[in-house]
N, C-alpha and C positions, 0 to 999 in steps of 0.2 A: 747736789748741794743746793739748798734753797737760799733765798736772798738774805736770811738772817745769819747764816753760817759764814764763817771766814776761815781761811787757812791760816794756821799759826806757826808755820815754819820759821818765820822771822823772829819768833819769840826767844830763840836760843840766845840771841844777843842780850835781850832784856833779862834773861834768867842767868846770865854769866855772873860769876862772883864779883868781877870788877864793877859791872854796872850796878849790882845790888849794893856794893859798898859805897860807890859814888853817890847813889840816891839816898844815902843815910847822912850825908854832909848837910848839917842845918843851913849853912849859907847858900848852898846850891838849891836846896828845896825852896828857901825864901825867894831866890831869884826866879826860879821856875814858876812859882805861884803868881808872881807879878807879870811875867812876860808871856807865858804859854796860853793861859785862858783867853785873853783878848785876841791873840793871833789865831788861835784855833777857832774862835767864834767866826772871825772873818773868813778863814779858809773853808770851814764847813758850810757857811751860808753860800759862798760863791761856787762851791763844788757839789752842792746838794748832799753833803754828808760823806764825800769820798776822800777828801784830802785834809790832813791835819799834821801837826808836828810830832805826834806821838808814834811810838813803835808798837802801839796797840790800837784796837778799835776804840773810837771816840764818838760820843753821841752829843748832839746839841739838844738839850732838854728845856722845854718851856713849861713852867709850872705857874700856878696861881699862888700868890703870897698868902700864907696861913693867917697872918694878921691884917695885912694891907689889902688883900684882894687884888693886887696889881700883878700884871704879867712879869714873870722872872725868867730870864734865859741864862743858862749856864752850860758849860762844857764839862764832861766828865768821862773817864774811862769806862768801858763797858765790856761785858762778855756776851756776844750774841749766842742765842740758843734757838732750838726749833720752836719753843713756845713764845719767844720774844727776846728781850734784852735784860740782862741782870746787872744791877748796879750795887756798889758797896759804898756805904756812907763812911769812908775812911777819913775824909776831910784832911788829907795830907798828914795824917797821924796826929792831929790835934785832939785835945781833950773833949771837945764838944762835937755833936753831930753837925753836918753841913745843913745850911738852911733848906736845901731842896728836900731833905728827909722830912722836915717839919711840914713843908708845903705839900708833899705828896701824902703824908698822913692826914692832913686836913682836907685835902682835895685830890683824890687819886686820878682824876681826869687830867691828862697832860698831852703835850704834842712833842714829837721828836723829829729830827732830821738825821737820817742815818743811811748811808750807802744808797742814795737815790730815792729813799722813801721819806716823805714828809707828811705826817698825819697824826691822827689821834692814837693814844694808848691809854690803858688803864693800869695803874700801879697797885701792886699788892706786896705788902711786907711779908717776907718768908719767916717761918718759925718752925720749931721742933725738928723732926727728922728731915723735912724738906729743906730747911735752912742748912742743916748739917751737911747734906749731900751737895747742896750748891756751894757751900764754903770749901769743901774739898776741891771742887772743880775750879773755883776762883783762885785758890792758893796755888794749884798746879799751873794755872794760866798766868798768874802774877804773884810770885813768891813774896813780893814786898808787902802784900796785904797781911801776911802773918807777922811781919816785923811791926807793922802798925798796930795790930791787935795785941801783940805782946807788950807794947809800950804805952798803952792807954788803959784807963780804968773802966771804960765803957765797953759794951759789946757792940761791935760794928754792925749796923743794920744792913740788911740785904733786901733789895727791892727787885721785883720782876715787873718789867713793863711789857704788857701784851697789847698788840694792836687790836682795835675794836672790830675791824673787818679783816678777814684773811687776805693775804696777798694773792695776786694772780700769777 
C-alpha cells in the first residue's frame, strides 16, 4: 500500500443508515460547516495532514484565487488513489460550486498537506468515462455524495490532484 492509499474499514460507520440520515439534517450540516473546517485546518497543519475530525480522509488544499490571485486554504474530504487524490465539488450540497473548483480551473497548480506529504500538485477536472468511473468509486466510498447530486441542479465536478514529483 503506497502513501496515497488508505484503509477504509472505518467507513462502515459513515455508510450506516443512521449516520447518512443524520447528515441530512440541515441544522446539523449548518453547524458542521461552521465548526469543522477551522478545527480541521488547525489539526491538519499541526499533524502534517494526519489528524482531522472526519471519519474520512481529509486534505488541506492551498489554491490561488481565480479572481484575487491570493492564496486560499481550505479543508475538504478526499479519496486517495494511486494516481493522486480525488475531490468532489459537492459544497455541502449547495446549489453552487465551491470556490476551490473555480480556483483550480483558473490555476491548476496547487499545494496539499495530506498524510505526511506537503507539496505541489496539479489539478485536472475529470470528464466522460473517466469521470463516470471515478464517480462510482466516490459514491461507494461516501454514499452521501449521491444524496448531494440528487438534490442539486448542477453536476458535481470531480478533480484529480496529482503530485508533480512521484513519492519515494
